[in-house]
N, C-alpha and C positions, 0 to 999 in steps of 0.2 A: 090942790095940786094933784091929788090922787085921781080926781075926776078928769082933769085935763090930760093926764097920762093915759087913762083908759080911753078917752076920746081920741087922742093921737094914735094909739095902738089900733083902735077900731078903724080909723081913716086909713092907716097904712095897710091893714088887712084888706079892706075894700079895694084900695088902689092896686094892691098886689094881685088880687083875684081878677080885677078888671083888666089889668095888663095881661095876665095869663089868658083870659078869655079873648082879648083883642089879638094876641099873638096866635092863638089857635084859629081864630076866625080868618086872619090874614093867610095863614098856611092853607087852610081848607079852601079858601077862595082861589089861591094860586093853583092848587092841585086840580080843582074842578076846571079851571080855565085851560090847564095843560092837557088834561084828559080829553076835553072837548076839542082842543086844537089838534091833538093827535088823530082823533077820529075824523075830523074835517079834512086834514091833510091826506089821510089815507084815502078818503073819497076822491080827492084830486088825483092821487097816484093811480087809483083804480080806473078813473074816468079816462085817463090818457091811454090810448092803445099802446101795447108794449112795443110795437114796431115804430112808434112815433116819439119815443123818448129822446131821439136825436134831433127832433124838430126845433127850429129856432125861427122866431117871427121875422128876424132880419139878420143878415150876416154878421153884424158887429155886436150881437148880444149873445148871452148864454143860451144853450139848448135847454129844453125842459128838464132833462136829467141834471145838467149843471146848476140850474136854478135850485132844484131840490137838494142837491148835494151841498150847495152853498148855504142854504137854509139850515141843513143838518150841522155843518161845522159852526155856524153862528150860534146855534142853540148851545152847543157844548161850551164854547168860549164864554158866552154871556152868563150861562148858568154856573159855570165854574167860578166866575168872579162874584156872582150873586150869592151863592151858597157856601163858598169856600171849599167845595168838593174838589178832589183830584180830577183833573181832566182825563178823559179817555181820548185816545188818538186813533184815527183811521189812516194816519200817514199825512204827509205834507200835501197840501193843495189837491185834495181828493177830487174836486170838481174837474180837474184837468186830466185825471187818470182814465184812460179809455176803458180799462177793466172794471172800473167802478160805475160806469154809465149805463149798464144794462138795466132793464126794468127791475129784475130781481135784486140786483146789487143796490140800486137806488132805494128800493123798498126796505131792504135790510138796514142800510145806513140811516135813513130817515126815521124809521121806527125805533131803532136803537138810540138815536139822539133824543127822541121824545121820552123813551123809557128812562134815559139818563136824567133828563130834566125832572120828571115826576118823582123818581126815587130820591134824588138829592134834595128836592123841595120838601119831601116828606121827612127827610132826616136833618134838615137845616135847623140851626139855632136862630130862631126869629128875634132873639134879643140882640143879635148882632147886625140887624138890618140897616142900622144907621152908621155902621163902621165903614170907613173908606176901603176901597178895594180897587185893584187894577195896577197900572204902572204908567210912569211918565206923565204925559198930559191927559191920560185917561184914568184919573183917580176920581171915582164917584162912590156914593154909598152903595152898599149891597142891594138896597131897595131899587135904586136907579138901574142897576145891572139887570135885576129881575124884570123890571118894566121894559127895558130895552130888548130883552130876550123875546118877550111876547110881541113887541112891536116889529122886530126884525123878521121873525118867522111869518107873521101875518103879511108883512110887506112882500116878501118873496113868494109866498103862496099866492097872494093876490096878483102878482105879476104873471103867474102861470095861467090865470083865467083867460087871458087873450090867446095864449098858446092853444088851449083846449078849444076855444071858439074857432080859431083859425083852421083847425083840423076837422071842423064841422060837428063838434059835440057841444051839448049844453053843459056848462060846468055845474058842479054841485050847488045846491041852494045855500045861502048864507046861514051860518050858525053863530048867532051872538050869545045865546044862553043855553 
């Protein structure tokens, strides 16, 4: 009986340490991805001439500035759900505010949203990743919200590739790792 108890305690110790290492690994991976995504998005912001932030590929779609502001707001919402952090607010529907659409303002809001993501992922409790979060029909695990945050920002940054090409500039090279 004593030997079984020692074996059980050893297994629990190993599993606890393995879980802690897995949790640290998950957090480190997300931080690395968000730091890379921030740098990559900044390259996009820098590539587009400041006087072209109001460019849109077609009348019925967002301007370059609006795409990036939408990306920014999405990061905040998804990361808040994923980490449980208090949302920061830039005001309602920032992508429609003319005062927010200058190159300098867009740079500020976008970089602030990436900083928000990175800081809150660093501080998140990874033991809660499987907890449900959200509201209404949008209740998903915190892990799903973190994955959707990465997907959403990559999607909207990717959409701006064509904007940059249409103004005659080669977009930044892909950064997968």
